[in-house]
C-alpha positions in Angstrom: -17.1 -126.8 -219.8 -15.2 -125.3 -222.6 -12.1 -123.1 -222.0 -13.6 -119.9 -223.6 -16.7 -120.2 -221.3 -14.4 -120.5 -218.2 -12.3 -117.5 -219.4 -15.4 -115.5 -219.9 -16.7 -116.3 -216.4 -13.4 -115.5 -214.9 -13.3 -112.1 -216.7 -16.8 -111.4 -215.5 -15.8 -112.1 -211.9 -12.7 -109.9 -212.3 -14.9 -107.1 -213.6 -17.3 -107.5 -210.6 -14.4 -107.5 -208.2 -12.9 -104.4 -209.8 -16.3 -102.7 -209.5 -16.7 -103.6 -205.8 -13.3 -102.0 -205.2 -14.2 -98.8 -207.0 -17.6 -98.6 -205.3 -15.9 -99.1 -201.9 -13.3 -96.4 -202.6 -16.0 -93.9 -203.7 -18.1 -94.6 -200.6 -15.0 -94.2 -198.3 -13.8 -91.0 -200.1 -17.3 -89.6 -199.7 -17.5 -90.4 -196.0 -13.9 -90.3 -194.7 -12.2 -88.4 -197.4 -9.4 -89.5 -199.7 -6.6 -88.6 -197.2 -8.1 -90.8 -194.4 -8.8 -93.7 -196.7 -6.2 -96.4 -196.9 -6.0 -99.3 -199.4 -6.6 -101.6 -196.4 -9.8 -99.7 -195.7 -10.9 -100.1 -199.3 -10.1 -103.8 -199.3 -12.1 -104.3 -196.1 -15.1 -102.4 -197.4 -15.0 -104.3 -200.7 -14.5 -107.6 -198.8 -11.4 -108.5 -200.8 -7.7 -108.8 -199.8 -5.3 -106.0 -200.2 -3.4 -108.0 -202.8 -6.6 -108.1 -204.8 -6.9 -104.3 -204.7 -3.3 -103.9 -205.9 -3.8 -106.5 -208.6 -6.6 -104.4 -210.1 -5.1 -101.0 -209.2 -1.3 -101.0 -208.9 -1.2 -97.7 -207.2 -3.4 -95.1 -205.6 -3.4 -92.9 -208.7 -4.9 -95.7 -210.9 -7.6 -96.2 -208.3 -8.3 -92.5 -207.9 -8.7 -92.1 -211.7 -11.1 -95.0 -211.8 -13.2 -93.6 -209.0 -13.2 -90.1 -210.4 -14.2 -91.4 -213.9 -17.1 -93.4 -212.4 -18.2 -90.7 -210.0 -18.4 -88.0 -212.7 -20.1 -90.3 -215.1 -22.8 -90.9 -212.5 -22.8 -87.2 -211.4 -22.1 -85.2 -214.6 -20.8 -81.7 -214.3 -23.2 -79.0 -215.6 -22.7 -78.4 -219.4 -21.9 -74.7 -220.0 -21.9 -75.2 -223.8 -25.7 -75.6 -223.5 -25.8 -72.1 -222.0 -24.4 -70.5 -225.2 -27.9 -70.5 -226.6 -28.9 -67.9 -223.9 -27.8 -64.5 -225.4 -28.7 -62.3 -222.4 -25.8 -62.1 -220.0 -27.8 -62.0 -216.8 -30.2 -64.7 -217.9 -27.2 -66.9 -218.9 -25.5 -66.2 -215.5 -28.7 -66.9 -213.5 -29.3 -70.2 -215.4 -25.6 -71.2 -215.1 -25.5 -70.5 -211.4 -28.7 -72.5 -210.9 -27.3 -75.5 -212.6 -23.9 -75.1 -210.9 -25.5 -74.8 -207.5 -27.7 -77.9 -208.1 -24.6 -79.8 -209.0 -22.8 -78.6 -205.8 -25.8 -79.6 -203.7 -26.0 -83.0 -205.3 -22.3 -83.7 -204.9 -21.6 -81.9 -201.6 -20.5 -84.8 -199.6 -17.9 -86.0 -202.1 -16.7 -82.7 -203.5 -16.3 -81.2 -200.0 -14.1 -84.0 -198.8 -12.1 -84.3 -202.1 -11.4 -80.5 -202.3 -10.3 -80.6 -198.6 -8.0 -83.5 -199.2 -6.9 -83.4 -202.8 -7.7 -80.0 -204.3 -4.3 -79.9 -206.1 -4.1 -83.6 -207.0 -3.5 -84.2 -210.7 -6.8 -86.1 -211.0 -8.6 -82.8 -210.1 -7.2 -81.0 -213.2 -10.3 -81.7 -215.4 -12.6 -80.6 -212.6 -10.8 -77.2 -212.3 -10.6 -76.8 -216.1 -14.4 -77.4 -216.2 -15.0 -74.4 -213.9 -12.6 -72.2 -215.8 -14.5 -73.0 -219.0 -17.7 -72.2 -217.2 -16.4 -68.8 -216.3 -15.5 -68.2 -220.0 -19.0 -69.1 -221.1 -20.7 -67.0 -218.5 -18.5 -64.0 -219.2 -18.9 -64.1 -223.0 -22.1 -62.1 -223.3 -20.9 -59.3 -221.0 -19.3 -56.3 -222.8 -16.6 -55.8 -220.2 -13.1 -55.2 -221.5 -9.6 -54.8 -219.9 -9.7 -54.3 -216.1 -13.5 -54.6 -216.0 -13.2 -58.0 -217.7 -10.5 -59.1 -215.3 -12.8 -58.2 -212.3 -15.7 -59.9 -214.0 -13.8 -63.1 -214.5 -12.7 -63.1 -210.9 -16.2 -62.5 -209.7 -17.5 -65.3 -211.9 -14.9 -67.7 -210.6 -16.0 -66.9 -207.1 -19.6 -67.2 -208.1 -19.4 -70.8 -209.5 -17.1 -72.1 -206.8 -18.2 -75.0 -204.6 -16.6 -73.1 -201.7 -18.7 -70.0 -202.3 -21.9 -72.1 -202.6 -21.1 -73.9 -199.3 -20.3 -70.6 -197.5 -23.5 -68.9 -198.7 -25.8 -71.9 -198.3 -24.4 -73.9 -195.4 -22.5 -71.3 -193.4 -24.9 -68.3 -194.0 -28.1 -70.2 -194.3 -29.2 -68.8 -197.7 -31.3 -70.7 -200.2 -29.8 -71.4 -203.6 -31.9 -68.6 -205.0 -30.7 -66.2 -202.4 -27.1 -67.2 -203.1 -27.7 -66.7 -206.8 -29.1 -63.2 -206.1 -25.9 -62.3 -204.1 -23.7 -63.6 -206.9 -25.7 -61.7 -209.6 -25.2 -58.5 -207.7 -21.4 -59.1 -207.2 -20.7 -60.2 -210.8 -22.9 -57.6 -212.5 -21.4 -54.9 -210.4 -18.0 -56.0 -211.9 -19.3 -55.5 -215.4 -18.5 -51.8 -215.7 -19.2 -51.9 -219.4 -22.8 -52.9 -218.8 -24.7 -55.7 -220.6 
């Protein structure tokens, strides 16, 4: 065997090991939550030694970033820029909530645990920024100004929130469509300027 071939095979095995570690961490974060998941748990689930985990990920932040990147690549957030083509405020809001709630439903196990354990962790900044951008896109076609706009933005932030979706659907037993109807009433009532 030639040296380049052996190096290529070794790099492939390292990539596979790294992927096993990330997959194990994602599975544990989704079932136990990040706070209850130790590096030893991840090593055991990935069937590697703890030293191997640390060789690939020198600290928890590096592993968390890898997990987050892969998870959101496989479960993309809704794209609010696509909603800009919808001019009518209520139609845009209904469409945006439908896509947001479908995302919440699809990612409920992971997002519920991560928000409970790591809502303010730096790795969550892009997640929170995404929902702020969502609010801006949904608010744009409303004519609300000043205090009315402040109330509308607050209502929209509540409307797109995972916690709101879970309260309405899981705790109150509403369907996604019923939850959307509740949020349309709340947010449109905040638009004192009309649409």
